[in-house]
N, C-alpha and C positions, 0 to 999 in steps of 0.2 A: 649459287653453287660454284665451286672452283672448276676450272676447265679440266683439270686432271687431279684427282686426289692421290695422296701418297700412301703407301702401305703403312708407314708408322701412324699416320692419322687414322686410317681405317682400324688398325689394331688397337690404338688408344681408345677410339670410340667404342669398340666392341668389348673393352675391358670392364665396362660397367654393366651389372646385371639388369638395371632398369632400362638401359638403352637396348640391350639384347631383347628384353621383353617388348619394347616399343617396335623394334624391327619385326619381331614375330607377329605382333598384332597387326602391323601394317601389311605384312605378307599375306595374312589370312583375310583381312578386310578389303584390301586394295587401296583404300584411302580412309582417312579419319581426321577429325579435328583434335586439337590438344585437349579440349574439354572431354571428348569421348574417350580418349586414351587415359586421361587422368582418373576417370571413374573406375578404372580397373587396377589402379596402383595406389599404394598407401602414401602418396606424395601429393603436393598441391599442383594445380594447373600450371602455376608459374615454374615449378620445378620441371614438369614435363616439357614445357616450352623451352627451357634451357637445355634439357637433354636432346630435344629435337633440333635445336640450333647446333649442338655439338655434332649430331649425326649429319646435319646438312653441311657443316664445315668439312666433314670427312667425305662428302659426296654420296652418302648412303641414303639420304632422303631429299626430296624436293617439295616445294609447297607452291600453292597458288591461292589467290584470294577468291573467295566466293561469298559475296555479301560482306558481312562483318567478320566472318570466320576465315581462318586459313586452313586449307585442306592439305594434309601431308600424304605423300606416297613414297614407297620404297623405290630406290634406283639401284638395281642389282649389279651394275657393271663393276663398282669397286669391290664388291664381295667376290665376283668372278675373278678379278685380278688377284685378290688375296688367296683364293682357293688354288689358282694356277701357281702362285708362288709357293704355297705349302706343298703342292704336289711335286714341283720341281725340286725343292729342298729335300722332301721326303725321299724322292728317287735317288738323289745324291747320297743320302745316308744309307739307303738300301744297298747301293753299290759298295760303299765303304764297309758296311757290316758284313756283306757277303765275302769281301776280301779278307776281313779279320777272321771270319768263320773258317775259310779255307786254310789260312795260315795256322790257326789253332789246331785244325784237324791234322795237318801235316806234322805239326809239333808233337801232337799226342802219339802219332805212329812212330816217331823217331825215339831212340833211347835217350834217357836223360843224361846230361853231361855228368862226367865223373865227380865234379865238385858238388853237384846237387845230390848225388847218391849218398854222400857222406854227411850232408847237412843235418843238423839236429837243432831244435829250438833251444834257446837259452833258458835256463831255469829262472823262474821269477823269484824275486827276493821278498 
């Protein structure tokens, strides 16, 4: 697992619906093998293993060997980082949209400029 996953890696990993399903399954189970997870998807065990490797590269899952099997479990820290980033960016947009709303409300209460009062649409040909 990388020391610190990057947000682009996390979002790229979350871009695949099979990977999101695997994360959901691991969050519900706590841990599972690739074989157990593959039983719930219409893909091969090898495909699930590749998806789990992509999730591990993004820091979203980690694994440990138990006998002949690898047990995978969710590591939520990168998801928390992504959620924090989305909340911060969402807050910035909330501020911008509130400013725009205030500006538009002030504009609506002002009278239209004289050149707009005379404006007429062009006839279509």
